[in-house]
N, CA, C and O of each residue as an XYZ file, in Angstrom:
780
protein
N      45.048    -12.677    -36.562
C      44.021    -13.898    -36.129
C      43.331    -14.482    -36.731
O      42.600    -13.743    -37.390
N      43.061    -16.010    -36.947
C      42.107    -16.597    -38.161
C      41.093    -16.614    -38.276
O      40.815    -15.889    -37.321
N      39.960    -16.921    -38.795
C      38.651    -17.036    -39.208
C      38.454    -18.076    -37.763
O      37.550    -17.872    -36.953
N      39.199    -18.906    -37.656
C      38.857    -20.121    -36.948
C      38.669    -19.870    -35.769
O      37.899    -20.588    -35.129
N      39.459    -18.555    -35.035
C      40.014    -18.062    -33.295
C      38.511    -17.493    -33.264
O      37.955    -18.088    -32.341
N      37.698    -16.684    -33.812
C      36.691    -15.370    -33.841
C      36.272    -16.265    -33.118
O      36.985    -16.413    -32.126
N      35.111    -17.180    -33.191
C      33.793    -17.171    -32.396
C      34.169    -17.491    -31.475
O      33.635    -17.043    -30.461
N      35.637    -18.733    -31.320
C      35.864    -19.186    -29.743
C      35.928    -17.897    -28.502
O      35.269    -17.794    -27.468
N      37.271    -16.761    -29.222
C      37.179    -15.356    -28.799
C      36.136    -14.787    -27.866
O      36.107    -14.779    -26.635
N      35.038    -14.173    -29.018
C      33.842    -13.384    -29.097
C      32.777    -14.707    -28.388
O      32.063    -14.399    -27.434
N      32.756    -15.782    -28.794
C      31.715    -16.654    -27.570
C      32.335    -16.172    -26.318
O      32.105    -15.071    -25.819
N      32.988    -16.902    -25.931
C      33.141    -16.028    -24.300
C      32.641    -14.802    -24.093
O      31.798    -14.666    -23.206
N      33.047    -13.724    -24.840
C      32.809    -12.013    -24.328
C      31.236    -12.234    -24.105
O      30.740    -11.916    -23.023
N      29.965    -13.121    -25.775
C      29.090    -12.964    -25.556
C      28.798    -13.671    -24.032
O      28.182    -13.037    -23.177
N      29.134    -14.587    -23.865
C      28.640    -15.109    -22.526
C      29.226    -14.608    -21.318
O      28.834    -15.293    -20.373
N      30.272    -13.380    -20.838
C      30.337    -12.428    -20.322
C      29.124    -11.566    -20.216
O      28.382    -11.202    -19.304
N      29.225    -11.359    -21.669
C      27.972     -9.842    -21.789
C      26.397    -10.164    -21.715
O      25.577     -9.247    -21.748
N      25.916    -11.871    -21.588
C      24.921    -12.553    -21.397
C      24.707    -12.245    -19.760
O      23.735    -11.659    -19.284
N      25.768    -12.745    -19.070
C      25.872    -12.887    -17.903
C      25.822    -11.464    -16.954
O      25.381    -11.425    -15.805
N      26.375    -10.319    -17.703
C      25.899     -9.381    -17.322
C      24.923     -8.589    -17.369
O      24.915     -7.685    -16.534
N      24.019     -8.661    -18.161
C      22.998     -8.487    -18.545
C      21.679     -8.836    -17.787
O      20.764     -8.040    -17.575
N      21.726    -10.357    -17.351
C      21.167    -11.048    -16.432
C      21.471    -10.357    -15.184
O      20.472    -10.199    -14.482
N      22.311    -10.005    -14.811
C      22.563     -9.792    -13.552
C      21.765     -8.334    -13.546
O      20.938     -8.072    -12.673
N      22.009     -7.675    -14.315
C      21.650     -5.693    -14.952
C      19.976     -6.388    -14.136
O      19.537     -6.051    -13.036
N      19.457     -7.221    -14.938
C      17.998     -7.505    -14.937
C      17.357     -7.939    -13.548
O      16.372     -7.402    -13.043
N      18.131     -9.077    -12.977
C      17.918     -8.974    -11.496
C      18.287     -7.715    -10.398
O      17.663     -7.349     -9.402
N      19.318     -7.303    -10.878
C      18.918     -5.797     -9.949
C      18.183     -5.021    -10.253
O      18.085     -4.144     -9.395
N      17.417     -4.844    -11.300
C      16.275     -4.161    -11.791
C      15.165     -4.744    -11.194
O      14.386     -3.940    -10.680
N      14.951     -5.620    -11.139
C      13.821     -6.439    -10.429
C      13.715     -6.384     -8.987
O      12.631     -6.574     -8.436
N      14.986     -6.087     -8.213
C      14.953     -6.233     -6.721
C      14.776     -4.500     -6.690
O      14.237     -3.876     -5.775
N      15.308     -3.975     -7.794
C      14.654     -2.469     -7.268
C      12.961     -2.154     -7.026
O      12.295     -1.583     -6.163
N      12.653     -2.956     -8.456
C      11.416     -2.632     -8.924
C      10.511     -3.703     -7.705
O       9.281     -3.744     -7.723
N      11.080     -4.259     -7.017
C       9.841     -5.154     -5.705
C      10.202     -4.181     -4.324
O       9.658     -4.280     -3.224
N      11.466     -3.051     -4.789
C      11.581     -2.479     -3.389
C      11.338     -1.049     -3.744
O      11.902     -0.188     -3.069
N      10.338     -0.608     -5.014
C       9.853      0.731     -5.425
C       9.108      1.306     -4.106
O       8.591      0.562     -3.273
N       9.117      2.886     -4.005
C       8.258      3.261     -3.161
C       6.864      3.418     -3.487
O       6.767      4.054     -4.536
N       5.994      3.164     -3.114
C       4.100      3.389     -2.587
C       3.615      2.188     -1.914
O       4.200      1.325     -1.259
N       2.272      2.373     -2.279
C       1.600      1.086     -1.344
C       0.873     -0.043     -2.301
O       0.733     -0.039     -3.524
N       0.512     -0.887     -1.440
C      -0.159     -1.904     -2.478
C      -0.642     -2.701     -1.791
O      -0.068     -3.391     -0.948
N      -2.321     -2.691     -2.221
C      -3.143     -3.501     -1.535
C      -2.597     -5.356     -2.495
O      -2.488     -5.860     -3.613
N      -2.510     -5.519     -1.711
C      -1.814     -7.309     -2.228
C      -3.530     -7.904     -2.182
O      -4.145     -7.799     -3.243
N      -3.899     -8.204     -1.584
C      -5.636     -9.137     -1.355
C      -6.433     -8.419     -0.729
O      -5.998     -7.613      0.093
N      -8.118     -8.578     -1.037
C      -8.950     -8.195     -0.120
C     -10.029     -9.283     -0.850
O     -10.206     -9.794     -1.956
N     -10.747     -9.300      0.768
C     -12.063    -10.142      0.354
C     -13.392     -9.699      1.445
O     -13.077     -9.178      2.514
N     -14.285     -9.836      1.254
C     -15.223     -9.884      2.319
C     -15.798    -11.428      2.894
O     -15.532    -12.527      2.405
N     -16.413    -11.219      3.737
C     -17.162    -12.419      3.989
C     -18.332    -12.295      4.312
O     -18.210    -11.136      4.710
N     -19.666    -12.575      4.525
C     -20.789    -12.296      5.284
C     -20.666    -13.196      6.429
O     -20.400    -14.392      6.314
N     -20.934    -12.385      7.917
C     -20.896    -13.428      8.787
C     -22.078    -12.567      9.948
O     -21.857    -11.466     10.452
N     -23.391    -13.455     10.184
C     -24.181    -12.766     11.020
C     -25.059    -11.050     10.548
O     -25.406    -10.036     11.153
N     -25.101    -11.623      8.977
C     -25.732    -10.241      8.531
C     -24.862     -9.087      7.977
O     -25.220     -8.266      7.132
N     -23.469     -9.171      8.694
C     -22.688     -8.201      8.895
C     -21.149     -8.739      7.209
O     -20.692     -9.848      6.929
N     -20.968     -7.851      6.789
C     -19.641     -8.101      5.737
C     -18.471     -7.858      6.323
O     -18.350     -6.820      6.973
N     -17.755     -8.462      6.243
C     -16.158     -8.488      7.513
C     -15.347     -8.612      6.318
O     -15.349     -9.465      5.430
N     -14.342     -7.100      6.575
C     -13.396     -6.955      5.305
C     -12.042     -8.112      5.974
O     -11.909     -8.292      7.185
N     -11.237     -8.724      5.027
C      -9.815     -8.726      5.354
C      -9.009     -8.552      4.280
O      -9.559     -8.555      3.179
N      -7.879     -8.408      4.335
C      -6.967     -7.347      3.041
C      -5.401     -7.599      3.473
O      -5.615     -7.592      4.685
N      -4.544     -7.730      3.413
C      -3.425     -7.214      3.278
C      -2.833     -6.477      1.874
O      -3.075     -6.676      0.684
N      -1.796     -5.377      2.696
C      -1.420     -4.327      2.247
C       0.367     -4.261      2.406
O       1.118     -4.661      3.296
N       0.576     -3.672      1.307
C       1.996     -3.265      1.659
C       2.883     -2.032      1.860
O       3.415     -1.794      0.776
N       3.179     -1.352      2.575
C       3.683     -0.403      2.661
C       5.084      0.136      2.637
O       5.823     -0.018      3.609
N       5.559      0.914      1.293
C       6.730      1.179      1.035
C       6.657      2.688      1.262
O       6.021      3.372      0.461
N       7.269      3.245      2.303
C       7.434      4.814      2.335
C       8.790      5.459      1.375
O       9.813      4.775      1.357
N       8.778      6.190      0.939
C      10.170      6.787      0.657
C      11.132      7.495      1.693
O      10.794      7.890      2.808
N      12.378      7.587      1.135
C      13.354      8.028      2.274
C      13.047      9.428      2.680
O      13.795      9.852      3.561
N      11.976     10.388      2.184
C      11.988     11.244      2.534
C      10.515     11.102      3.658
O      10.437     11.763      4.694
N       9.719     10.377      3.319
C       8.527     10.443      4.671
C       9.194      9.212      6.202
O       8.834      9.196      7.380
N      10.167      8.407      5.522
C      11.095      7.706      6.586
C      11.866      8.900      7.516
O      11.687      9.054      8.724
N      12.768      9.708      6.657
C      12.989     10.369      7.315
C      12.658     11.502      8.401
O      13.251     11.762      9.448
N      11.494     12.113      7.808
C      10.319     13.055      8.435
C       9.711     12.061     10.180
O       9.876     12.352     11.365
N       9.006     10.872      9.496
C       9.234     10.033     10.726
C      10.025      9.738     11.501
O       9.521      9.638     12.620
N      11.187      9.512     11.471
C      12.124      9.618     12.451
C      12.722     10.612     13.193
O      13.372     10.341     14.203
N      12.510     12.142     12.647
C      12.436     13.061     13.571
C      10.990     13.845     13.861
O      10.894     15.044     14.123
N       9.945     12.944     13.760
C       9.104     13.439     14.837
C       7.909     13.608     13.833
O       6.857     13.614     14.473
N       7.723     13.732     12.625
C       6.628     14.078     12.235
C       5.785     12.454     11.632
O       6.244     11.583     10.894
N       4.320     12.559     12.360
C       3.341     11.951     12.313
C       3.059     11.268     10.879
O       3.421     11.835      9.847
N       2.677     10.549     10.868
C       2.221     10.133      9.548
C       1.008      9.332      9.052
O       1.042      8.107      8.932
N       0.014     10.030      8.791
C      -1.670      9.281      8.356
C      -1.763      9.047      7.471
O      -1.732      9.695      6.425
N      -1.958      7.628      7.795
C      -2.158      6.403      6.556
C      -3.982      6.280      6.303
O      -4.584      6.080      7.358
N      -4.768      6.370      5.184
C      -5.877      6.392      5.342
C      -6.414      4.968      4.496
O      -5.857      4.734      3.423
N      -7.307      4.187      4.896
C      -7.770      3.469      4.006
C      -9.305      3.315      3.451
O     -10.195      2.911      4.199
N      -9.481      3.569      2.467
C     -10.603      4.364      1.867
C     -10.969      2.961      1.030
O     -10.321      2.344      0.184
N     -12.528      2.675      1.735
C     -13.142      1.544      1.780
C     -14.232      2.019      0.981
O     -14.638      3.149      1.255
N     -14.927      1.242     -0.179
C     -16.156      1.801     -0.878
C     -16.846      0.526     -1.148
O     -16.112     -0.462     -1.117
N     -18.580      0.249     -1.507
C     -19.206     -0.615     -1.858
C     -19.633     -0.286     -3.402
O     -20.269      0.765     -3.476
N     -19.493     -0.730     -4.241
C     -20.173     -0.175     -5.333
C     -21.406     -1.305     -6.091
O     -21.350     -2.533     -6.156
N     -22.376     -0.461     -6.553
C     -23.402     -1.043     -7.303
C     -23.035     -1.551     -8.995
O     -23.306     -0.554     -9.665
N     -22.612     -2.507     -9.809
C     -22.146     -3.093    -10.818
C     -23.589     -2.452    -11.559
O     -24.739     -2.674    -11.178
N     -23.097     -1.456    -12.917
C     -24.306     -1.601    -13.598
C     -23.804     -1.456    -15.055
O     -23.012     -0.668    -15.573
N     -24.579     -2.546    -15.563
C     -24.031     -2.576    -17.158
C     -23.693     -1.412    -18.065
O     -22.682     -1.377    -18.766
N     -24.517     -0.558    -18.008
C     -24.627      0.485    -19.209
C     -24.021      1.817    -18.703
O     -23.511      2.660    -19.442
N     -24.112      1.891    -17.633
C     -23.502      3.251    -17.429
C     -22.104      2.875    -15.969
O     -21.661      1.781    -15.619
N     -21.821      4.040    -15.531
C     -20.629      4.003    -14.732
C     -21.161      3.159    -13.257
O     -22.287      3.174    -12.759
N     -19.893      2.421    -12.770
C     -21.210      1.887    -11.352
C     -20.985      3.081    -10.307
O     -20.065      3.898    -10.290
N     -22.033      2.963     -9.477
C     -22.715      3.699     -8.352
C     -21.670      3.176     -7.079
O     -21.268      2.035     -6.848
N     -21.431      4.285     -6.450
C     -20.777      4.407     -5.493
C     -22.277      4.493     -4.135
O     -23.046      5.441     -3.981
N     -22.265      3.457     -3.524
C     -23.808      3.139     -2.333
C     -23.236      3.106     -1.349
O     -24.040      3.169     -0.419
N     -21.610      2.996     -0.810
C     -21.335      3.150      0.902
C     -19.673      3.306      0.532
O     -18.975      2.814     -0.355
N     -19.379      4.290      1.724
C     -18.176      4.819      1.696
C     -17.520      4.575      3.119
O     -18.255      4.043      3.951
N     -16.652      4.793      3.375
C     -15.684      4.433      4.666
C     -14.460      4.764      4.966
O     -13.800      4.872      3.933
N     -13.758      5.008      6.061
C     -12.208      5.663      5.789
C     -11.879      4.864      7.466
O     -12.354      5.112      8.574
N     -11.002      3.984      7.067
C     -10.194      3.631      8.368
C      -8.772      4.365      8.405
O      -8.104      4.264      7.376
N      -8.150      5.202      9.630
C      -6.956      5.861      9.508
C      -6.213      5.546     10.319
O      -6.837      5.056     11.260
N      -4.609      5.561     10.572
C      -3.942      5.094     11.362
C      -2.431      6.375     10.910
O      -1.939      6.856      9.889
N      -2.188      6.455     12.587
C      -1.155      7.599     12.729
C       0.283      6.819     12.880
O       0.183      5.987     13.782
N       0.865      6.822     12.615
C       2.359      6.392     12.802
C       3.292      6.988     13.322
O       3.448      8.012     12.658
N       4.041      6.950     14.160
C       4.558      7.905     14.789
C       5.986      7.315     15.404
O       6.189      6.128     15.658
N       6.600      8.021     15.523
C       7.987      7.540     16.315
C       8.797      8.407     17.445
O       9.298      9.527     17.542
N       8.641      7.311     18.189
C       9.261      8.146     19.529
C      10.689      7.992     20.333
O      10.840      7.008     21.057
N      11.948      9.171     20.175
C      13.134      8.487     20.167
C      13.477      8.077     21.535
O      14.118      7.050     21.758
N      12.973      9.024     22.633
C      13.113      8.486     23.732
C      12.888      6.690     24.111
O      13.628      5.930     24.735
N      11.878      6.501     23.603
C      11.563      5.333     23.707
C      12.053      4.133     22.850
O      12.029      2.937     23.141
N      12.475      4.705     21.790
C      12.947      3.904     20.282
C      11.703      2.910     19.694
O      11.913      1.841     19.121
N      10.327      3.505     19.965
C       8.974      2.679     19.490
C       8.393      3.724     18.572
O       8.252      4.931     18.372
N       8.103      2.294     18.062
C       7.093      3.326     16.521
C       5.503      2.881     17.041
O       5.023      1.750     17.117
N       4.996      3.964     17.305
C       3.839      4.057     18.188
C       2.511      3.841     16.642
O       2.744      4.559     15.670
N       1.427      3.015     16.566
C       0.314      3.152     15.638
C      -0.727      3.386     16.655
O      -0.770      2.896     17.783
N      -1.765      4.401     15.970
C      -2.494      4.668     16.556
C      -4.161      5.105     15.730
O      -4.501      6.196     15.271
N      -4.982      3.735     15.783
C      -5.891      3.558     14.968
C      -6.995      4.830     15.416
O      -7.289      5.014     16.597
N      -7.354      5.370     14.697
C      -7.864      6.866     15.077
C      -9.454      6.982     15.168
O     -10.241      7.822     15.604
N      -9.564      5.526     14.444
C     -11.587      5.207     14.347
C     -11.695      4.591     15.857
O     -12.637      4.750     16.634
N     -10.657      3.948     16.047
C     -11.049      3.488     17.682
C     -10.674      3.702     18.713
O     -11.105      3.271     19.782
N      -9.525      4.640     18.443
C      -7.951      5.152     19.642
C      -7.146      3.917     20.510
O      -6.532      3.903     21.577
N      -7.454      2.966     19.555
C      -6.203      1.936     20.204
C      -4.940      2.390     19.709
O      -4.723      3.242     18.849
N      -4.384      1.910     20.171
C      -2.694      2.696     20.592
C      -2.026      1.057     20.882
O      -2.197      0.166     21.715
N      -1.138      1.290     19.597
C       0.130      0.012     19.939
C       1.554      0.412     19.759
O       1.743      1.361     18.997
N       2.393     -0.037     20.216
C       3.910      0.237     20.331
C       4.829     -1.125     19.335
O       4.445     -2.277     19.133
N       6.036     -0.497     18.894
C       6.223     -1.617     18.189
C       7.742     -1.470     18.091
O       8.157     -0.389     17.672
N       8.749     -2.549     18.469
C      10.508     -1.877     18.505
C      10.712     -1.632     17.237
O      11.804     -1.066     17.179
N      10.083     -1.789     15.748
C      10.719     -1.946     14.586
C       9.788     -1.512     13.880
O       8.626     -1.826     14.136
N      10.089     -0.749     12.909
C       9.419     -0.226     11.844
C       8.521     -1.240     11.242
O       7.306     -1.061     11.154
N       9.228     -2.476     10.763
C       8.289     -3.653     10.162
C       7.573     -3.892     10.643
O       6.574     -4.128      9.964
N       7.452     -4.017     11.918
C       6.488     -4.358     12.864
C       5.373     -3.628     12.879
O       4.206     -4.017     12.828
N       5.824     -2.480     12.955
C       4.012     -1.517     13.202
C       3.737     -1.616     11.273
O       2.558     -1.553     10.926
N       4.472     -1.717     10.500
C       3.903     -1.716      8.988
C       3.263     -2.723      8.871
O       2.251     -2.683      8.170
N       3.732     -4.200      9.656
C       2.922     -5.396      9.223
C       1.623     -5.688     10.235
O       0.960     -6.724     10.219
N       1.463     -4.835     10.892
C       0.269     -4.111     12.045
C      -0.799     -3.771     11.095
O      -1.775     -4.422     10.723
N      -0.331     -2.453     10.755
C      -0.925     -1.549      9.558
C      -1.571     -2.223      8.542
O      -2.643     -1.796      8.113
N      -1.034     -3.267      8.082
C      -0.987     -3.951      6.760
C      -1.902     -5.336      6.808
O      -2.195     -5.872      5.739
N      -2.285     -5.822      7.889
C      -2.925     -6.814      7.845
C      -4.542     -6.493      8.913
O      -4.701     -6.295     10.118
N      -5.588     -6.584      7.627
C      -6.597     -5.859      8.179
C      -7.605     -7.248      8.212
O      -7.914     -7.901      7.215
N      -8.014     -7.511      9.552
C      -8.141     -8.623     10.054
C     -10.163     -8.886     10.542
O     -10.417     -8.555     11.700
N     -11.253     -9.366      9.787
C     -12.446     -9.199      9.858
C     -12.775     -7.889     10.290
O     -12.846     -7.799     11.516
N     -13.037     -6.655      9.541
C     -13.071     -5.333     10.002
C     -14.801     -5.573      9.605
O     -15.028     -6.258      8.608
N     -15.611     -5.187     10.139
C     -16.992     -4.791      9.986
C     -17.114     -3.752      8.677
O     -17.019     -2.539      8.863
N     -17.289     -4.205      7.593
C     -17.206     -2.908      6.849
C     -19.175     -2.712      6.550
O     -19.814     -1.660      6.572
N     -19.617     -3.921      6.333
C     -21.235     -2.924      5.946
C     -22.276     -4.261      6.393
O     -22.193     -5.441      6.053
N     -23.303     -3.555      7.314
C     -24.849     -4.361      7.239
C     -25.159     -5.284      6.101
O     -24.370     -5.268      5.156
N     -26.073     -5.993      6.058
C     -26.159     -6.748      4.648
C     -27.286     -6.010      4.279
O     -27.660     -5.845      3.118
N     -27.853     -5.543      5.345
C     -29.349     -5.074      5.053
C     -29.494     -3.690      4.426
O     -30.426     -3.171      3.812
N     -28.108     -3.191      4.822
C     -28.558     -1.981      3.907
C     -27.878     -1.680      2.338
O     -27.456     -0.562      2.039
N     -27.848     -2.623      1.579
C     -27.854     -3.111      0.251
C     -29.228     -3.974     -0.161
O     -29.697     -5.079      0.111
N     -29.717     -2.446     -1.237
C     -30.533     -4.117     -1.530
C     -30.623     -4.884     -2.116
O     -29.565     -5.157     -2.683
N     -31.706     -5.721     -2.432
C     -31.138     -7.262     -2.999
C     -31.028     -7.283     -4.291
O     -30.222     -8.095     -4.744
N     -31.779     -6.426     -5.243
C     -31.862     -6.191     -6.404
C     -30.432     -5.914     -7.154
O     -30.530     -5.834     -8.378
N     -29.307     -5.778     -6.685
C     -27.793     -5.888     -7.816
C     -26.991     -6.123     -6.924
O     -26.945     -6.201     -5.696
N     -26.128     -6.256     -8.122
C     -24.860     -7.148     -7.969
C     -23.716     -5.873     -7.673
O     -23.423     -4.896     -8.363
N     -23.151     -6.399     -6.167
C     -21.795     -5.412     -6.010
C     -20.532     -5.869     -5.754
O     -20.201     -7.052     -5.677
N     -19.629     -4.628     -5.586
C     -18.318     -5.000     -5.452
C     -17.727     -4.169     -4.194
O     -18.180     -3.111     -3.759
N     -16.711     -4.828     -3.753
C     -16.155     -4.123     -3.067
C     -14.585     -3.722     -2.973
O     -13.646     -4.518     -2.981
N     -14.506     -2.230     -2.878
C     -12.987     -1.352     -3.528
C     -12.362     -0.840     -2.313
O     -13.030     -0.335     -1.410
N     -10.762     -0.992     -2.262
C      -9.942     -0.263     -1.219
C      -9.144      0.279     -1.852
O      -8.909     -0.222     -2.952
N      -8.269      1.708     -1.390
C      -7.196      2.087     -1.909
C      -6.839      2.296     -0.356
O      -7.639      2.220      0.577
N      -5.537      2.561     -0.284
C      -4.622      3.113      0.465
C      -3.869      4.393      0.159
O      -3.360      4.587     -0.945
N      -3.809      5.237      1.131
C      -2.845      6.380      0.645
C      -2.302      7.335      1.893
O      -2.945      7.521      2.926
N      -1.295      7.774      1.669
C      -0.847      8.864      2.450
C      -1.607      9.711      2.876
O      -2.126     10.219      1.882
N      -2.085     10.291      3.996
C      -3.204     11.658      4.123
C      -2.025     12.795      4.255
O      -1.397     13.023      5.289
N      -1.865     13.418      3.078
C      -1.023     14.987      3.039
C      -1.520     16.190      3.821
O      -0.848     17.153      4.190
N      -3.208     15.899      4.065
C      -3.696     17.212      4.389
C      -3.223     16.912      6.334
O      -3.324     17.839      7.138
N      -2.838     15.789      6.671
C      -2.410     15.159      8.493
C      -1.234     15.938      8.697
O      -1.045     16.237      9.876
N      -0.157     16.464      7.650
C       1.229     16.838      7.667
C       1.012     18.018      8.670
O      -0.049     18.288      9.234
N       2.147     18.640      8.786
C       1.938     19.912      9.366
C       2.503     20.800      8.318
O       3.275     20.707      7.364
N       1.694     21.813      8.986
C       1.073     23.022      7.629
C       3.018     23.605      6.879
O       3.105     24.285      5.857
N       3.548     23.405      7.217
C       5.344     23.826      6.517
C       5.344     22.621      5.983
O       5.376     22.957      4.799
N       5.332     21.461      5.967
C       5.709     20.483      5.452
C       4.465     20.137      4.406
O       4.757     19.213      3.647
N       3.463     20.555      4.259
C       2.511     20.163      3.395
C       2.937     20.871      1.999
O       3.083     20.132      1.026
N       3.075     21.808      1.901
C       3.404     22.572      0.574
C       4.022     21.749     -0.123
O       3.494     21.303     -1.142
N       5.378     21.335      0.297
C       6.497     20.965      0.045
C       6.066     19.366     -0.491
O       6.477     18.932     -1.567
N       5.157     18.553      0.456
C       4.966     17.134      0.174
C       3.997     17.279     -0.941
O       4.014     16.263     -1.637
N       2.956     18.388     -1.464
C       1.629     18.491     -2.249
C       3.133     18.610     -3.660
O       2.729     18.024     -4.664
N       4.168     19.017     -3.817
C       4.759     19.289     -4.922
C       5.574     18.370     -5.144
O       6.015     18.355     -6.293
N       6.051     17.346     -4.237
C       7.007     16.518     -4.271
C       6.689     14.968     -4.395
O       6.088     14.352     -3.515
N       7.171     14.370     -5.628
C       6.623     12.580     -6.039
C       6.877     11.512     -4.267
O       6.303     10.500     -3.865
N       7.921     12.325     -3.677
C       8.136     11.647     -2.991
C       7.513     11.041     -1.784
O       7.953     10.080     -1.152
N       6.190     11.877     -1.490
C       5.207     12.273     -0.432
C       3.677     11.872     -1.172
O       2.708     11.848     -0.413
N       3.534     11.670     -2.124
C       2.059     11.013     -3.551
C       1.926      9.718     -3.323
O       1.663      8.986     -4.277
N       2.094      9.127     -1.889
C       1.900      8.107     -1.813
C       0.422      7.253     -1.702
O      -0.298      7.382     -0.713
N       0.083      6.403     -2.800
C      -0.966      5.279     -2.753
C      -1.134      4.599     -3.563
O      -0.739      4.709     -4.724
N      -1.834      3.668     -3.031
C      -2.015      2.151     -4.026
C      -3.087      2.551     -4.979
O      -3.787      3.539     -4.759
N      -3.266      1.602     -6.309
C      -4.419      1.601     -7.182
C      -5.323      0.912     -6.374
O      -5.025      0.043     -5.555
N      -6.734      1.442     -6.700
C      -7.935      1.030     -6.113
C      -8.142     -0.516     -6.309
O      -8.066     -0.796     -7.505
N      -8.365     -1.542     -5.558
C      -8.146     -3.282     -5.636
C      -9.842     -3.081     -5.348
O     -10.422     -2.291     -4.602
N     -10.384     -4.173     -6.295
C     -11.792     -4.548     -6.269
C     -12.021     -6.236     -6.045
O     -11.297     -7.116     -6.511
N     -13.018     -6.390     -5.351
C     -13.963     -7.549     -5.406
C     -14.855     -7.809     -5.434
O     -15.704     -7.098     -4.897
N     -15.225     -9.092     -6.138
C     -16.997     -9.629     -5.752
C     -17.117     -9.347     -4.063
O     -16.240     -9.567     -3.228
N     -18.944     -8.603     -3.758
C     -18.976     -8.697     -2.981
C     -19.860     -9.829     -2.398
O     -19.926     -9.995     -1.180
């Protein structure tokens, strides 16, 4: 093999290696896009007739263990934890108001429906697919978060939202296992915005 042939042969190999690396990166990107967990995509409030109303978009990606349990009759309870915090420059922010909205997700094998029960209001809705049920749970529209008159006018405030799977709501035999397994510790980071 001459020195002149060397760059041509390995130049082609470098292109193949580069292509393989790009495919691998794309697959890793797809994997991270489908990673397990909850994410608050966006959240904001608007003041309407003296009431702060929350709008939020949440993405739920349950683990295979949680989905298997759901399909085998174990209801899953998801809790939206909402806070209003007073911003303070020299010390930690003060939480001045907290509220939780809870959903129970169930699968009924006879009807082949996913049921979402809003535990705060008692509203119950059925869906033919899991995706539709999660879409319903993930869209918060005009939720009455807080009456403006409850906030002293002399402060700067922010809203905060976190979503988590409530392990305490699981059946007792499954609860201990869930506390020990990463597959069941599903929660989002806190998402904050100016109120």
